[in-house]
C-alpha positions in Angstrom: 0.1 0.1 -0.1 1.3 3.9 -1.0 0.5 6.8 0.7 -0.4 9.7 -1.0 -0.3 13.4 0.6 -1.9 15.7 -2.0 -2.1 19.3 -1.1 -2.8 22.8 -2.3 -0.5 24.8 -1.2 0.5 29.1 -1.3 4.1 29.6 -1.9 3.9 30.2 1.9 2.7 27.4 3.1 -0.9 28.5 3.8 -3.0 26.0 2.9 -7.1 27.6 4.3 -8.4 30.5 5.5 -11.0 29.5 8.3 -12.0 26.8 6.8 -12.3 27.9 2.9 -9.8 27.5 0.4 -8.0 31.2 -0.2 -7.7 30.3 -4.4 -10.0 29.0 -7.1 -7.9 26.6 -9.3 -10.5 25.0 -11.9 -8.1 22.5 -13.0 -6.4 21.6 -9.7 -10.2 20.4 -9.3 -10.2 19.1 -12.4 -6.4 17.0 -11.4 -7.6 15.9 -7.8 -10.8 14.5 -8.9 -8.5 12.3 -11.6 -5.7 11.7 -9.1 -8.0 10.4 -6.3 -11.1 8.7 -8.1 -11.4 5.5 -7.0 -9.2 5.1 -3.8 -9.0 5.3 -0.3 -8.9 9.4 1.3 -7.6 10.1 4.9 -9.4 13.4 6.0 -10.2 14.9 9.4 -13.3 15.5 9.9 -13.6 19.7 9.7 -12.2 19.1 6.2 -14.8 16.1 5.4 -17.5 18.2 6.2 -16.3 21.3 3.9 -16.2 18.3 0.9 -18.9 19.0 -1.9 -21.1 15.9 -2.5 -19.4 15.7 -6.1 -16.1 14.8 -3.7 -17.8 11.8 -2.5 -18.2 10.1 -5.4 -16.2 7.2 -6.6 -13.6 6.9 -3.2 -13.9 6.0 -0.2 -13.1 7.6 3.0 -11.0 7.2 6.3 -12.6 10.3 8.6 -10.5 10.6 11.5 -12.3 12.2 13.8 -12.5 12.5 17.5 -15.7 14.2 18.6 -19.2 13.6 17.4 -20.0 11.1 15.1 -21.5 11.4 11.5 -24.7 9.4 11.0 -23.4 8.6 7.2 -25.9 5.2 6.7 -23.5 4.7 4.6 -20.4 1.2 3.7 -17.8 3.7 2.1 -17.1 5.4 4.6 -14.7 4.5 7.6 -14.5 6.7 10.9 -11.5 6.5 13.8 -10.9 8.5 16.9 -7.6 8.4 16.8 -4.3 8.3 14.5 -3.0 4.5 16.2 -6.5 3.0 14.9 -6.4 4.7 12.1 -2.3 3.4 11.4 -3.3 -0.3 12.4 -6.2 -0.5 9.4 -3.9 0.5 6.9 -1.0 -0.9 7.3 -2.9 -4.4 8.1 -2.5 -7.4 6.3 -6.1 -7.2 5.1 -6.0 -4.4 4.6 -6.1 -4.6 0.1 -6.2 -1.0 -1.8 -3.3 0.0 -3.6 -3.1 3.4 -2.2 -4.7 5.7 0.5 -4.4 9.2 -0.2 -4.5 12.1 2.8 -6.2 15.5 1.6 -6.0 17.4 4.9 -6.9 19.7 6.4 -3.6 20.5 8.6 -3.5 18.7 11.8 -3.6 15.7 9.5 -1.5 16.3 6.8 1.3 16.9 9.9 0.6 13.8 11.5 1.0 11.7 8.2 3.6 13.2 6.0 6.6 11.2 7.8 4.5 8.1 7.0 3.4 9.3 3.3 5.4 7.4 0.5 4.3 10.7 -1.9 3.0 13.8 -1.7 1.8 15.6 -4.4 1.5 19.5 -4.3 -0.4 22.0 -6.2 1.5 24.9 -5.6 -0.5 28.5 -5.6 2.4 30.8 -7.0 0.7 33.7 -4.4 0.8 34.7 -0.8 -1.6 34.3 1.6 -0.8 36.7 4.7 -4.3 35.6 6.7 -3.8 32.0 6.1 -4.3 30.4 8.8 -4.1 26.9 8.1 -0.5 25.5 6.9 0.8 22.4 5.4 4.3 21.1 7.2 6.3 22.1 4.5 9.7 22.1 6.5 9.2 18.2 6.6 7.7 18.5 3.4 12.1 20.2 2.3 13.7 17.7 4.8 12.1 14.1 3.5 11.4 14.4 0.3 13.1 15.0 -3.1 12.4 17.9 -4.6 10.8 17.7 -8.6 13.7 19.5 -10.9 11.0 20.3 -13.4 9.1 23.0 -12.0 7.4 25.7 -14.1 4.3 27.7 -13.6 0.9 27.3 -15.7 -1.6 29.8 -15.9 -5.0 29.0 -14.6 -8.6 30.1 -16.5 -8.6 32.0 -12.7 -5.4 33.9 -13.3 -3.5 32.4 -10.8 0.0 30.5 -11.7 0.0 27.1 -9.7 2.6 23.9 -10.8 2.2 20.8 -9.4 5.2 18.6 -8.6 5.2 14.8 -7.0 7.5 14.6 -4.6 8.9 11.1 -3.1 10.4 9.8 0.3 14.3 10.6 0.3 14.7 7.1 1.7 12.1 5.4 -0.5 9.8 4.6 2.3 8.3 5.7 5.2 9.1 6.2 8.7 7.9 3.2 10.8 5.4 4.3 13.2 7.5 3.7 16.7 
């Protein structure tokens, strides 16, 4: 099983302002949809609640929710109250999916990046001083190989962005101690 972090990140590390993404890049939403379709997504409860209904199509979710349980009545959602239980599930011999995508929020990225094999980052060429949710870019730059080919594309929204895939330097995720 491959654990992959996928995120949109501003050049200053911001991923959110409150519970909102501070930019709109349709090309990135399409990239996210195509990349994660048919896979399992690991998400925090707050981020899960902000996802549009279309994001639920064709995917299963592992929701890390230490608070109130959601009454989802669907078998494609798994809820856990602690990270240890999630790690037990995805590292177990009976867990068959090839990929699990970590999709946020900030505390989930921070907790999971040390276990990820790859990080797929859509960089947004803009800063957001009001941003209060940040991606752990220090861990990204320390533990993953930075791709050589990075060039900015212009979104139909006018923002510049680039999508880069980072591979763990040692080729394998850090083991849970």
